C-alpha positions as CSV (number, residue, x, y, z in Angstrom):
1,M,9.9,32.3,35.7
2,T,10.1,36.2,35.8
3,T,10.0,36.0,39.5
4,A,13.0,33.9,39.5
5,I,14.9,36.0,37.4
6,Q,14.0,39.4,39.4
7,L,15.0,37.3,42.7
8,G,18.4,36.4,40.9
9,F,18.9,40.0,39.7
10,A,18.3,41.3,43.4
11,A,20.4,38.6,44.9
12,F,23.5,39.5,42.8
13,L,23.1,43.2,43.1
14,G,22.6,42.8,46.8
15,L,25.9,40.5,47.0
16,A,27.7,42.8,45.1
17,V,26.8,45.8,47.5
18,A,27.3,43.7,50.5
19,S,30.9,42.6,49.4
20,F,31.6,46.4,49.1
21,F,30.5,47.0,52.5
22,F,32.4,44.2,54.4
23,S,35.5,44.1,52.2
24,G,36.7,47.6,53.0
25,T,36.7,48.8,49.7
26,Q,36.2,52.4,49.3
27,Q,32.7,53.6,48.6
28,R,31.7,56.8,47.0
29,S,28.2,56.9,48.7
30,A,26.8,54.6,51.4
31,T,23.4,56.4,51.0
32,A,23.3,55.5,47.4
33,L,24.2,52.0,48.1
34,V,21.5,51.6,50.9
35,T,18.9,53.2,48.8
36,G,19.7,51.0,45.9
37,I,19.1,47.8,47.7
38,V,16.0,49.4,49.3
39,L,14.8,49.8,45.8
40,V,15.6,46.5,44.3
41,G,14.0,44.9,47.4
42,I,10.7,46.8,46.6
43,A,10.8,45.8,43.0
44,T,11.3,42.1,44.1
45,V,8.3,42.5,46.5
46,V,6.1,44.1,43.8
47,T,7.2,41.1,41.4
48,F,6.0,38.6,44.0
49,L,2.7,40.4,44.5
50,A,2.1,40.9,40.7
51,A,2.8,37.1,40.1
52,R,0.4,36.1,42.9
53,L,-2.3,38.5,41.7
54,R,-1.5,38.0,38.0
55,K,-1.6,41.5,37.2
56,W,1.4,42.3,35.0
57,E,0.1,44.9,32.8
58,H,1.8,47.9,34.5
59,S,3.7,46.0,37.3
60,I,6.6,45.2,34.7
61,L,6.8,48.9,33.9
62,V,7.2,49.9,37.6
63,I,9.4,46.9,38.4
64,T,12.1,47.6,35.5
65,V,12.2,51.3,36.3
66,L,13.0,50.5,39.9
67,D,15.6,48.1,39.0
68,F,17.2,50.8,36.5
69,V,17.2,53.3,39.5
70,A,18.5,50.9,42.0
71,L,21.3,49.9,39.6
72,G,22.2,53.4,38.9
73,L,22.4,54.2,42.6
74,C,24.6,51.1,43.5
75,R,26.8,51.6,40.5
76,Y,27.3,55.3,41.6
77,G,27.7,54.4,45.2
78,T,30.6,51.8,44.2
79,L,32.6,54.1,41.8
80,P,35.1,53.5,40.3
81,D,35.5,49.9,41.3
82,G,31.7,49.1,40.7
83,G,31.4,50.0,37.0
84,A,31.2,46.5,35.9
85,L,27.7,46.3,37.4
86,S,26.6,48.2,34.3
87,V,26.4,45.0,32.6
88,T,23.5,43.9,34.7
89,A,21.3,46.7,33.1
90,F,20.7,44.3,30.1
91,Y,18.2,42.3,32.4
92,P,15.6,45.1,32.9
93,A,16.2,46.6,29.3
94,I,15.4,43.4,27.7
95,W,12.4,42.6,30.0
96,L,11.1,46.2,28.9
97,T,11.9,45.5,25.2
98,L,10.0,42.1,25.2
99,T,7.1,43.5,26.9
100,Y,6.6,47.0,25.5
101,R,8.5,46.2,22.2
102,T,9.9,49.3,20.5
103,R,8.6,51.6,23.3
104,G,10.1,49.4,25.9
105,L,13.2,49.4,23.8
106,V,13.2,53.3,23.8
107,L,12.4,53.7,27.4
108,A,15.2,51.0,28.2
109,T,17.7,53.1,26.4
110,V,16.6,56.3,28.0
111,L,16.7,54.8,31.4
112,A,20.2,53.6,30.8
113,V,21.4,57.0,29.9
114,V,19.8,58.8,33.1
115,T,20.6,56.2,35.5
116,V,24.0,55.1,34.3
117,T,25.6,57.1,31.7
118,A,24.3,60.7,33.0
119,P,25.8,60.1,36.5
120,T,29.1,58.9,35.1
121,L,29.5,61.8,33.0
122,A,28.5,64.1,35.8
123,I,31.4,62.9,38.0
124,R,33.9,63.6,35.3
125,A,32.5,66.9,34.4
126,E,35.7,69.0,35.1
127,G,38.0,66.8,33.1
128,L,35.7,65.5,30.6
129,T,36.9,64.5,27.2
130,L,35.2,62.8,24.0
131,A,36.8,59.5,24.9
132,H,35.1,59.7,28.3
133,V,31.6,60.3,26.3
134,I,32.1,57.7,23.8
135,V,32.8,55.2,26.6
136,A,29.9,56.3,28.7
137,A,27.7,56.2,25.6
138,A,28.6,52.5,25.1
139,L,26.1,50.9,27.4
140,P,23.0,52.7,26.2
141,L,24.2,52.0,22.6
142,S,24.7,48.3,23.6
143,V,21.2,48.2,25.4
144,F,19.5,49.6,22.0
145,L,21.5,47.4,19.9
146,G,21.0,44.2,21.9
147,G,17.3,45.2,22.3
148,R,16.7,45.7,18.7
149,F,18.4,42.3,18.0
150,V,16.1,40.7,20.7
151,L,13.1,42.5,19.0
152,G,14.3,41.1,15.4
153,M,14.8,37.5,17.0
154,T,11.4,37.7,18.6
155,E,9.4,38.8,15.5
156,R,11.0,36.1,13.7
157,L,10.0,33.6,16.5
158,H,6.6,34.8,16.4
159,A,6.5,34.6,12.6
160,S,7.9,30.9,12.6
161,L,5.5,30.2,15.7
162,A,2.6,31.6,13.6
163,N,3.7,29.9,10.4
164,Q,3.8,26.4,12.4
165,S,0.5,27.0,14.1
166,R,-1.0,27.8,10.5
167,L,0.6,24.6,9.3
168,A,-0.5,22.8,12.4
169,A,-4.1,23.8,11.8
170,M,-3.8,22.9,8.1
171,S,-2.6,19.6,9.1
172,R,-5.4,19.1,11.6
173,E,-8.0,20.2,9.0
174,S,-6.3,17.8,6.2
175,S,-6.2,15.1,8.8
176,G,-9.9,15.6,10.1
177,L,-10.9,15.8,6.3
178,L,-9.0,12.6,5.4
179,Q,-10.4,10.6,8.6
180,S,-14.0,12.0,7.8
181,T,-13.7,10.8,4.3
182,L,-12.4,7.6,4.9
183,N,-15.1,7.1,7.6
184,N,-17.9,7.7,5.2
185,I,-16.9,5.0,2.6
186,D,-17.8,1.4,3.1
187,I,-14.3,0.1,2.1
188,A,-12.1,-0.9,5.2
189,V,-8.7,1.2,4.9
190,N,-5.9,0.7,7.4
191,L,-2.1,1.9,7.0
192,I,0.2,0.1,9.3
193,D,3.8,1.3,9.9
194,E,6.9,-0.9,9.8
195,R,6.6,-1.9,13.5
196,G,2.8,-3.0,12.9
197,G,1.3,-0.1,14.7
198,T,-1.9,1.6,13.1
199,V,-1.1,4.9,11.4
200,V,-4.6,5.4,9.8
201,R,-7.7,3.3,10.2
202,N,-11.3,4.1,9.4
203,E,-14.7,2.9,10.9
204,A,-15.1,0.2,8.3
205,A,-12.0,-1.3,9.4
206,D,-12.8,-0.9,13.1
207,R,-16.4,-2.7,12.4
208,L,-14.4,-5.7,10.8
209,I,-12.1,-6.2,13.7
210,R,-14.8,-5.8,16.3
211,Q,-17.0,-8.3,14.4
212,Y,-14.5,-11.0,13.6
213,G,-11.4,-10.2,15.3
214,S,-10.0,-12.0,18.3
215,D,-7.6,-9.4,19.4
216,D,-8.6,-6.5,20.9
217,G,-5.2,-4.8,20.4
218,D,-4.2,-2.3,18.0
219,G,-2.4,-2.7,14.6
220,L,-1.1,-5.8,12.9
221,H,-2.2,-8.2,15.6
222,A,-6.0,-7.0,15.7
223,L,-6.0,-7.3,11.6
224,V,-4.3,-10.7,11.6
225,S,-6.9,-11.9,14.2
226,I,-9.5,-11.6,11.7
227,G,-8.4,-14.8,10.1
228,G,-10.7,-15.7,7.2
229,Y,-11.2,-18.7,4.7
230,F,-10.5,-19.5,1.1
231,P,-13.1,-19.1,-1.4
232,D,-14.5,-22.6,-0.7
233,G,-15.7,-21.1,2.7
234,V,-14.3,-24.1,4.9
235,T,-10.0,-23.9,4.4
236,P,-8.9,-21.3,6.8
237,Y,-5.8,-19.1,5.9
238,R,-3.0,-19.9,7.9
239,P,-0.9,-17.0,9.4
240,S,1.8,-17.5,6.7
241,Q,-0.9,-17.1,4.1
242,S,-2.4,-13.9,5.4
243,P,-2.3,-11.1,2.6
244,I,-1.4,-8.6,5.5
245,R,1.7,-10.5,6.9
246,R,2.4,-11.3,3.0
247,A,2.5,-7.5,2.5
248,M,4.4,-6.6,5.4
249,L,7.4,-8.9,3.9
250,G,7.1,-6.7,0.7
251,E,4.7,-8.7,-1.2
252,T,1.9,-6.8,-3.3
253,I,-1.7,-8.7,-3.0
254,H,-4.4,-7.6,-5.4
255,D,-8.2,-8.4,-4.6
256,Q,-7.7,-11.7,-2.6
257,L,-10.8,-13.1,-1.7
258,V,-11.4,-13.8,1.9
259,L,-14.4,-15.1,3.6
260,L,-15.2,-14.0,6.9
261,G,-17.5,-15.9,9.3
262,E,-17.8,-19.5,10.4
263,P,-18.4,-22.2,7.9
264,G,-21.8,-23.0,7.8
265,E,-23.0,-19.6,8.4
266,Q,-23.6,-16.7,6.2
267,Q,-20.2,-15.6,5.4
268,Q,-19.2,-12.1,4.4
269,A,-16.8,-12.0,1.0
270,M,-14.0,-9.3,1.3
271,A,-11.8,-8.6,-1.7
272,V,-8.5,-7.8,0.3
273,S,-5.7,-5.6,-1.3
274,A,-2.3,-5.1,0.5
275,Y,0.8,-3.4,-0.6
276,P,4.0,-1.9,0.8
277,L,4.2,2.0,0.1
278,K,7.0,2.4,-2.3
279,T,8.3,5.6,-1.1
280,E,11.2,7.3,0.9
281,G,11.3,9.2,4.0
282,S,8.8,8.6,6.9
283,L,6.3,6.4,5.2
284,Q,9.0,4.1,4.0
285,G,8.0,0.4,5.4
286,H,4.3,1.4,5.6
287,V,1.8,-1.1,4.4
288,M,-1.8,-0.1,3.2
289,I,-4.6,-2.8,3.4
290,V,-7.7,-2.1,1.7
291,A,-10.8,-4.4,1.9
292,A,-14.0,-4.1,0.1
293,D,-17.2,-6.1,0.7
294,V,-18.2,-8.0,-2.3
295,T,-20.5,-10.3,-0.8
296,S,-23.3,-9.3,-3.3
297,V,-21.2,-9.6,-6.2
298,Q,-20.1,-13.0,-4.7
299,D,-23.7,-13.9,-4.6
300,L,-24.5,-12.7,-8.0
301,L,-21.6,-14.9,-9.5
302,R,-22.9,-18.0,-7.5
303,Q,-26.3,-17.4,-9.0
304,S,-24.8,-17.1,-12.5
305,D,-22.6,-20.2,-11.9
306,S,-25.9,-22.2,-10.6
307,F,-27.6,-20.9,-13.8
308,V,-24.9,-21.8,-16.2
309,A,-24.6,-25.2,-14.4
310,S,-28.3,-25.9,-14.6
311,V,-28.6,-25.0,-18.2
312,S,-25.3,-27.1,-19.2
313,H,-26.8,-29.9,-17.4
314,E,-30.0,-29.6,-19.2
315,L,-28.0,-29.4,-22.6
316,R,-25.6,-32.2,-22.2
317,T,-28.3,-34.9,-21.6
318,P,-30.1,-34.1,-25.2
319,L,-26.6,-33.5,-26.9
320,T,-25.5,-36.8,-25.7
321,S,-28.6,-38.4,-27.0
322,I,-28.3,-36.6,-30.2
323,L,-24.8,-37.8,-30.9
324,G,-25.7,-41.2,-30.0
325,Y,-28.5,-41.4,-32.7
326,V,-26.3,-39.6,-35.3
327,D,-23.7,-42.3,-34.6
328,L,-26.3,-45.1,-35.1
329,A,-27.7,-43.0,-38.3
330,M,-24.3,-42.8,-39.8
331,D,-23.5,-46.7,-39.2
332,E,-26.7,-47.6,-40.7
333,L,-26.1,-45.5,-43.9
334,E,-22.6,-46.8,-44.1
335,Q,-23.9,-50.1,-43.9
336,L,-26.3,-49.6,-46.7
337,R,-23.8,-48.1,-49.0
338,S,-21.5,-50.8,-48.4
339,D,-24.2,-53.7,-48.7
340,A,-25.2,-52.0,-52.2
341,R,-21.3,-51.8,-53.2
342,N,-20.9,-55.3,-52.5
343,G,-24.3,-56.6,-54.0
344,T,-25.1,-58.4,-50.8
345,A,-28.3,-56.2,-50.2
346,A,-31.5,-56.0,-52.5
347,T,-31.4,-53.2,-55.2
348,L,-31.5,-49.8,-53.5
349,P,-33.5,-46.9,-55.1
350,A,-30.9,-44.4,-56.5
351,L,-32.2,-41.7,-54.0
352,V,-30.7,-43.9,-51.1
353,R,-27.7,-44.8,-53.1
354,D,-26.7,-41.2,-53.9
355,T,-28.3,-39.3,-51.0
356,P,-25.9,-36.8,-49.2
357,A,-27.7,-37.5,-46.0
358,L,-24.4,-38.9,-44.7
359,E,-22.7,-35.8,-45.1
360,Y,-25.4,-33.9,-43.8
361,I,-25.4,-36.0,-40.5
362,E,-21.4,-35.5,-40.4
363,V,-22.1,-31.8,-40.1
364,V,-24.6,-32.5,-37.5
365,Q,-22.2,-34.7,-35.6
366,R,-19.4,-32.3,-35.9
367,N,-21.5,-29.2,-34.6
368,S,-23.0,-31.5,-31.9
369,E,-19.6,-32.4,-30.6
370,Q,-18.5,-28.7,-30.8
371,L,-21.6,-27.8,-28.6
372,L,-21.0,-30.5,-26.1
373,K,-17.3,-29.4,-25.8
374,L,-18.6,-25.9,-25.0
375,V,-21.3,-27.4,-22.4
376,E,-18.4,-29.5,-20.8
377,D,-15.9,-26.4,-20.6
378,L,-18.9,-24.4,-19.0
379,L,-19.3,-27.2,-16.4
380,L,-15.7,-27.5,-15.7
381,E,-15.1,-23.7,-15.6
382,Q,-18.0,-23.5,-13.1
383,R,-16.7,-26.5,-10.9
384,M,-13.4,-24.8,-10.9
385,R,-14.6,-21.3,-9.9
386,S,-16.5,-22.8,-7.3
387,G,-13.6,-24.8,-5.8
388,E,-15.2,-28.1,-6.5
389,L,-12.1,-29.1,-9.0
390,H,-10.8,-32.7,-7.5
391,I,-7.2,-33.5,-8.1
392,A,-6.6,-37.1,-8.1
393,R,-2.6,-37.5,-8.0
394,R,-0.7,-40.3,-9.0
395,E,2.6,-40.8,-10.7
396,F,3.0,-41.6,-14.2
397,D,5.5,-41.2,-17.1
398,L,4.7,-37.8,-18.6
399,V,6.7,-38.4,-21.8
400,A,4.8,-41.4,-23.1
401,F,1.5,-39.8,-21.9
402,A,2.3,-36.6,-23.8
403,R,3.1,-38.4,-26.9
404,R,-0.1,-40.4,-26.9
405,V,-1.8,-37.0,-26.4
406,L,-0.1,-35.5,-29.6
407,D,-0.8,-38.5,-31.6
408,S,-4.4,-38.0,-31.1
409,L,-4.1,-34.4,-32.3
410,R,-1.9,-35.2,-35.3
411,P,-5.1,-35.7,-37.8
412,A,-6.2,-32.1,-36.7
413,A,-2.7,-30.7,-37.2
414,S,-2.2,-32.5,-40.7
415,A,-5.4,-31.0,-41.8
416,R,-3.7,-27.5,-41.6
417,G,-0.3,-28.8,-42.8
418,T,1.1,-28.4,-39.2
419,Q,4.0,-30.8,-37.9
420,L,3.8,-31.6,-34.1
421,R,7.3,-32.3,-32.5
422,L,7.8,-33.6,-29.1
423,V,11.3,-32.6,-27.5
424,A,11.7,-34.6,-24.4
425,P,14.1,-36.9,-22.5
426,E,13.1,-40.6,-22.5
427,Q,11.2,-40.7,-19.3
428,L,9.9,-38.2,-16.9
429,T,8.1,-38.9,-13.8
430,L,5.3,-36.7,-12.6
431,N,2.9,-36.8,-9.6
432,A,-0.4,-35.3,-10.9
433,D,-4.0,-35.8,-12.0
434,K,-3.6,-37.8,-15.4
435,H,-7.0,-36.6,-16.8
436,R,-6.4,-32.8,-16.0
437,I,-2.8,-32.7,-17.4
438,A,-4.3,-34.4,-20.7
439,Q,-6.5,-31.5,-20.7
440,V,-3.7,-28.9,-20.4
441,I,-1.6,-30.5,-23.1
442,D,-4.7,-30.9,-25.4
443,N,-5.8,-27.4,-25.0
444,L,-2.4,-25.8,-25.5
445,V,-1.5,-27.8,-28.3
446,S,-5.0,-27.4,-30.0
447,N,-4.6,-23.6,-29.7
448,A,-1.2,-23.8,-31.3
449,I,-2.6,-25.8,-34.2
450,K,-5.5,-23.5,-34.6
451,Y,-3.9,-20.0,-34.3
452,G,-0.3,-21.0,-35.1
453,G,-0.5,-20.4,-38.9
454,D,-0.7,-22.9,-41.8
455,D,2.3,-25.2,-42.7
456,G,4.0,-24.6,-39.4
457,D,5.4,-26.4,-36.5
458,V,4.2,-26.8,-33.1
459,E,6.9,-27.9,-30.6
460,T,6.3,-29.3,-27.2
461,R,9.1,-29.4,-24.9
462,L,9.5,-31.3,-21.5
463,T,12.2,-30.6,-19.0
464,S,12.6,-31.4,-15.2
465,D,14.6,-30.5,-12.2
466,Q,14.8,-31.2,-8.5
467,V,11.7,-29.3,-7.8
468,G,9.2,-29.6,-10.8
469,V,8.5,-30.2,-14.1
470,T,8.4,-27.5,-17.1
471,L,6.0,-27.9,-20.1
472,Q,6.6,-25.6,-23.2
473,V,4.3,-25.3,-26.3
474,L,5.8,-23.2,-29.1
475,D,4.3,-22.2,-32.4
476,H,5.5,-19.9,-34.9
477,G,2.4,-18.2,-35.8
478,P,1.6,-14.4,-36.2
479,G,1.7,-14.0,-32.3
480,M,-0.2,-11.8,-29.9
481,T,-0.3,-8.3,-28.8
482,A,0.3,-7.1,-25.4
483,D,-3.2,-6.5,-24.8
484,E,-4.2,-9.8,-25.9
485,L,-1.6,-11.4,-23.6
486,T,-3.0,-9.6,-20.7
487,T,-6.8,-11.4,-21.1
488,L,-5.4,-14.8,-22.4
489,F,-6.4,-16.5,-19.3
490,T,-9.6,-14.7,-18.6
491,P,-12.7,-16.8,-19.1
492,F,-14.6,-16.1,-22.4
493,A,-11.9,-13.6,-23.5
494,R,-10.7,-14.1,-27.3
495,G,-8.3,-11.9,-29.1
496,K,-8.9,-10.1,-32.3
497,R,-7.0,-12.5,-34.3
498,A,-8.6,-15.6,-32.7
499,I,-11.8,-14.1,-33.7
500,D,-10.9,-13.0,-37.3
501,S,-9.5,-16.4,-37.8
502,A,-13.3,-17.7,-37.6
503,Q,-11.8,-20.9,-35.6
504,P,-14.6,-22.2,-33.4
505,G,-13.8,-21.5,-29.7
506,T,-15.4,-20.6,-26.5
507,G,-12.6,-18.5,-25.0
508,L,-12.4,-21.0,-22.0
509,G,-9.7,-23.3,-22.9
510,M,-6.7,-21.2,-21.6
511,S,-8.7,-20.0,-18.4
512,I,-9.4,-24.0,-17.7
513,V,-5.6,-24.7,-18.3
514,D,-4.7,-21.9,-15.8
515,R,-7.2,-23.3,-13.0
516,I,-5.9,-26.7,-13.6
517,V,-2.2,-25.5,-13.2
518,R,-2.7,-23.5,-10.1
519,A,-5.0,-26.2,-8.7
520,H,-1.6,-28.3,-8.9
521,G,0.3,-25.7,-7.1
522,G,2.1,-24.6,-10.5
523,T,2.4,-21.7,-12.8
524,I,1.7,-20.8,-16.1
525,Q,3.4,-17.8,-18.3
526,A,2.6,-16.6,-21.8
527,S,5.3,-14.8,-23.8
528,S,4.8,-13.6,-27.4
529,E,5.8,-11.2,-30.0
530,L,3.8,-10.0,-33.4
531,G,5.3,-12.2,-36.2
532,S,7.4,-14.3,-33.9
533,G,4.9,-16.8,-32.5
534,T,3.8,-17.5,-29.0
535,T,5.4,-19.7,-26.2
536,I,3.3,-21.0,-23.2
537,T,5.3,-22.2,-20.3
538,V,3.7,-24.4,-17.5
539,W,5.6,-25.3,-14.5
540,L,4.3,-28.3,-12.1
541,P,5.9,-29.1,-8.9
542,H,6.8,-32.8,-8.1
543,A,4.6,-32.5,-4.9
544,D,2.0,-29.7,-4.0
545,E,3.9,-27.4,-1.8
546,R,0.6,-26.1,-0.3
547,Q,0.1,-29.6,1.2
548,D,3.4,-29.8,2.8
549,Q,3.0,-26.4,4.8
């Protein structure tokens, strides 16, 4: 670059001098012109040699001094018409200033005075005026001010570059620290931009792609190629169900369980979370995908489920037997008492006639039934969690069916002074598992009876539209707190009011309802305020949309 500039300077000066020679313009000194051209030629040769030998340390000083002297001679030789050549003094002046900074600026100013200003004043020595001095001083002053400006801009540029270098180093250090941190955790982390390209990915994510992916590329396609199966281990996720693609469309996914590996083999369980970054600027539209290996946790849950199922099966058999014999004993006692009252039996001892054994057996029966209900709920919860819940759909009239379920609950409601009301059209057809829907209605209304307060009303509402059926159960009890609402559908969770009410319960009823509703492709929501009662809203589709996809 420096060689090209020197060559341009020499060419311009040579062209200017040649034009004076061949145009017939008056020349003050041909010797000065020739000497100037020779000096600028020497400076150009030195420039080429310095560039080839890469030795600029003192070469620039020699080159710029030669240029100043050559300029001064050429200007002197072409006066008065060649005065405009003074402008080219800025080239060697700036070169000196950039190379030697303040010392170069001072030297450039001195050279401008010596080679240009002094000869000009010497020529006008006889008729020299203050105006002539001021005009002659304009060039060195301009060289000084221009060089000072260049120095200031250069210092600012250097400071800016130094700051950028520092920021770049900090950025590289932060990026390296972030990548090192991410690579040392077992959780797979991947940040994708709005076009599906990878911004950040750690080694755990790379291992998953290498082990389970079918796409060797980068970004979204490589991640989606991993595939995976539903918690049952055999039903594959379709591309539209991929948590990554759903997040790219703006949906937030929390801890979705995905099983990796072929069915029948040892599968790896991953809890996948994916969410779009809610931010403005360069990260807008980016999606963060996090996947944690929960295989060991799933193994523990399976062992727990197996244990609960085994114990529940072992308890159900003797409980069923106990209840059978309790029914027989109650029938026998009732028959004896009836015969004694009717005089159709031999005289019974007073101990037999007046014994409270029947009341004792009723207590045994009530508690055995409660224990059997707990065992049945535990078994149902275990089957649901392991994906073994079977939904046998068929069409039926939900209104008539709900009325029969409510009739079976009226004795329990009457015992608490609660009125059951059904608000529904004359007929409403639903395609669902009749037995499971009975469990939903029974659990929801039973909870409303137990926790809705005494002497209140429990209202069941049924409505329908083109896509589904809505079931609502409303009570006017004390209501629930926000914390209790968040754990309402959590297995074994019971609110403080439920515990304080001393009502028997396992904390599984609402969890079972939630799972049954979701197994039908529906949704369930709860709303409640303290002192205003609770409303549970269930929506069930006329057909399972997941089967239609």
